[in-house]
C-alpha positions in Angstrom: 41.3 0.7 8.0 37.6 1.1 8.6 35.3 1.7 11.5 32.0 0.0 11.4 28.8 -0.1 13.5 26.3 -2.9 13.2 24.1 -5.3 15.1 24.2 -9.0 15.5 21.4 -11.0 14.0 20.6 -14.5 12.9 19.5 -15.6 9.4 18.4 -19.2 8.9 20.3 -20.2 12.0 23.6 -18.5 11.0 24.8 -15.5 13.1 25.8 -12.4 11.1 26.5 -8.8 11.6 24.0 -6.4 10.0 26.1 -3.4 8.9 24.6 0.0 9.9 27.4 2.5 9.2 31.0 2.4 7.9 33.7 5.0 7.9 37.2 5.0 6.4 39.8 5.8 9.0 42.4 8.1 7.3 45.2 8.4 9.8 46.4 7.1 13.2 44.9 10.1 15.0 41.4 9.0 13.8 42.2 5.4 14.7 43.3 6.4 18.2 40.1 8.4 18.6 38.0 5.4 17.4 39.8 3.2 20.0 39.1 5.7 22.7 35.4 6.0 21.8 35.2 2.2 21.8 36.9 1.9 25.2 34.6 4.6 26.6 31.5 2.8 25.3 32.7 -0.5 26.9 33.3 1.2 30.2 30.1 3.3 30.3 27.6 0.9 28.8 28.9 -2.7 28.7 30.5 -2.9 32.1 27.4 -1.9 34.0 24.9 -4.7 34.8 21.9 -4.7 32.6 18.6 -5.3 34.1 15.4 -6.2 32.2 12.0 -5.5 33.4 9.6 -8.4 33.6 7.7 -7.2 30.5 11.0 -6.8 28.6 12.2 -10.3 29.7 8.8 -11.8 28.7 9.1 -10.1 25.3 12.6 -11.5 24.7 11.4 -15.0 25.8 8.5 -14.8 23.5 10.7 -13.7 20.6 13.1 -16.6 21.3 10.2 -19.0 21.4 9.0 -17.8 18.1 12.4 -18.1 16.5 12.8 -21.6 17.9 9.4 -22.6 16.5 10.3 -21.2 13.1 13.5 -23.2 13.2 11.6 -26.3 14.0 9.1 -25.7 11.2 12.0 -25.2 8.8 13.7 -28.3 10.0 10.5 -30.3 9.5 9.9 -28.8 6.1 13.5 -29.7 5.1 13.0 -33.2 6.4 9.8 -33.6 4.3 11.6 -32.3 1.3 14.4 -34.8 1.8 11.9 -37.7 2.2 10.1 -36.6 -0.9 13.4 -36.5 -2.8 14.3 -40.0 -1.6 10.9 -41.3 -2.6 11.2 -39.8 -6.1 14.6 -41.4 -6.4 13.2 -44.8 -5.3 10.3 -44.5 -7.8 12.7 -43.6 -10.6 14.9 -46.6 -9.7 11.8 -48.9 -9.7 10.8 -47.6 -13.2 14.4 -48.2 -14.4 14.4 -51.8 -13.0 10.9 -52.5 -14.6 12.2 -51.1 -17.9 15.3 -53.2 -17.8 13.3 -56.4 -17.0 11.0 -55.6 -20.0 14.0 -54.9 -22.3 15.6 -58.2 -21.2 12.4 -60.2 -21.8 12.1 -58.6 -25.3 15.8 -59.4 -26.0 15.3 -63.0 -24.8 12.2 -63.4 -27.0 14.0 -61.9 -30.0 17.0 -64.2 -29.3 14.8 -67.3 -29.0 13.1 -66.4 -32.3 16.4 -65.9 -34.0 17.8 -69.1 -32.7 14.8 -71.2 -33.5 16.1 -72.6 -36.8 19.8 -72.1 -36.0 22.4 -74.8 -35.6 23.4 -74.4 -32.0 
């Protein structure tokens, strides 16, 4: 059994917990104390309404806008990378087709030359 403290964050669009502290809980008395501390925190802090000042709310909104713009930039970059990859594949396929056509023409020329005096 462990007790942890951490914060929620987001990395590349995935939510995660950033671990700050971790303790090993040795016995049930420590576990009970941890549950009591957690319940006290919820009652004292989380149950009260939170109010943000206008400046705090503006800072949060600006942060969210920056995160959203970063995600859009990353999505556009990934889209461009995918388009580039598809284009490279198409070019590679065109080269392969061109090579196969050339090889077939060479094979037909060689076959025609070999069959020129043959009894077919």
